[in-house]
C-alpha positions in Angstrom: 41.2 34.4 73.3 44.8 34.1 73.2 47.9 36.5 75.4 50.2 38.6 73.5 52.6 41.2 74.2 51.4 44.7 74.9 50.9 46.9 72.4 49.9 51.1 72.3 45.9 49.9 71.1 45.8 48.4 74.8 46.6 51.8 76.6 43.3 53.2 76.9 41.7 49.7 77.1 43.8 49.1 80.2 43.7 52.3 82.0 39.3 51.6 81.2 39.9 48.7 83.0 42.0 49.7 86.3 39.3 52.9 86.2 36.4 50.7 86.2 37.3 48.3 88.7 36.8 50.7 91.3 39.5 49.2 93.3 42.4 51.3 92.6 43.4 54.9 94.2 43.8 57.2 91.5 47.7 57.2 92.7 47.6 53.6 91.9 46.3 53.5 88.6 48.8 56.3 87.8 51.6 54.0 89.0 50.0 51.6 86.6 50.3 53.6 83.6 53.8 55.3 84.1 54.8 51.6 84.0 52.2 50.8 80.3 53.8 54.1 79.3 57.3 52.7 79.9 57.1 49.6 78.2 55.2 51.1 75.0 58.3 53.6 74.6 61.4 52.1 75.6 61.4 48.8 73.8 65.1 48.5 75.2 63.8 48.7 79.1 64.1 45.4 80.9 62.4 46.0 84.1 58.9 45.3 83.4 57.2 43.2 80.7 53.5 42.9 79.9 51.2 40.7 78.4 47.8 41.3 77.7 44.5 38.4 77.4 42.9 39.9 74.2 39.4 38.7 73.0 38.4 37.5 69.4 38.4 40.8 68.3 42.4 41.7 69.5 40.6 43.9 72.4 42.6 43.6 75.9 40.6 42.1 78.3 43.1 42.0 80.9 46.9 42.0 81.8 49.9 41.4 83.6 53.3 43.3 84.5 56.4 41.5 85.9 59.9 41.6 85.7 63.1 40.7 87.2 64.8 41.3 90.6 67.8 43.2 90.3 70.7 41.6 91.8 68.7 37.9 92.2 69.5 34.7 90.7 66.1 34.4 88.1 63.4 35.9 91.0 60.8 37.6 89.5 58.2 40.3 90.9 54.7 40.2 89.8 53.5 43.8 89.7 49.8 43.8 88.1 47.2 41.0 86.8 43.9 42.7 86.4 41.4 41.4 84.3 38.2 43.4 82.4 35.1 43.0 85.2 33.2 41.7 82.8 35.5 38.2 82.3 36.3 38.2 86.2 35.5 34.7 87.7 36.2 32.9 84.1 40.2 31.9 84.9 41.5 35.0 82.7 43.8 35.5 85.9 44.6 32.0 86.3 45.4 31.8 82.5 47.8 34.8 82.8 49.5 33.2 85.9 50.0 30.1 83.7 51.3 32.2 81.2 53.7 33.9 82.9 54.8 30.9 84.9 55.4 28.7 81.9 57.2 32.0 80.3 59.5 32.6 83.6 60.4 28.8 83.7 61.7 28.8 79.7 63.8 31.6 81.3 65.1 29.6 84.0 63.3 31.9 86.3 62.9 30.2 89.7 60.7 32.6 91.9 57.7 34.7 91.8 57.1 37.7 94.3 54.1 39.4 94.7 53.1 41.9 96.9 49.5 42.9 98.4 47.7 44.5 100.8 46.2 43.7 104.2 43.3 45.4 104.3 39.9 43.8 103.3 39.2 45.2 99.8 42.2 42.7 99.1 41.3 39.6 100.7 39.7 38.5 97.2 43.6 39.2 96.1 45.1 37.0 99.0 43.1 34.0 97.9 44.0 34.2 94.0 47.3 34.1 95.4 46.8 30.9 97.7 44.7 29.3 95.1 47.5 29.8 92.5 49.9 28.4 94.5 51.7 30.9 96.3 52.7 31.1 100.2 52.5 34.1 102.4 56.1 34.6 102.9 56.6 38.2 104.6 54.4 40.7 106.4 55.2 44.3 106.7 52.7 45.8 109.6 51.2 49.6 108.6 53.7 49.5 105.8 50.9 51.3 103.7 49.2 53.1 106.1 48.1 52.4 109.9 46.5 48.5 109.5 47.7 48.2 106.3 49.9 45.3 105.9 52.2 45.0 102.9 51.9 40.9 102.5 54.5 39.3 99.7 53.4 36.1 98.4 56.1 33.7 96.8 56.1 30.7 94.4 58.6 28.5 93.6 59.1 27.3 89.7 61.1 24.5 90.0 
């Protein structure tokens, strides 16, 4: 397995991974695919970067999407991190995050922010961020919908 930049051939596979989780709403999948398409069609854009974990046949089994936060000094948003259900629990998400952290440190990055939902469906995501050394730094009540808060996690890289 290796991690490499997103390629056009990954698009269908990533869409399949997002759908098969039964985790995301159609609107969330649509947004994820819009971002993937931006990365694939505009090599000059600087808002998003996507790297894929691929298997020995060069098939995507997970991906991480991130980008710099404008008007900050070396702060980055982690927008998406997703792993094929078949490979969940094998440390792929942690490897993608380790890859991201190394790259950001090499670029002088100092902070990663990640947002998630407070509903029970996202408890595994919340535990993942805490296990990976993130700390909850903000909570906006009822952000996504009533009783569905936005939780922001932060990891400092220095």
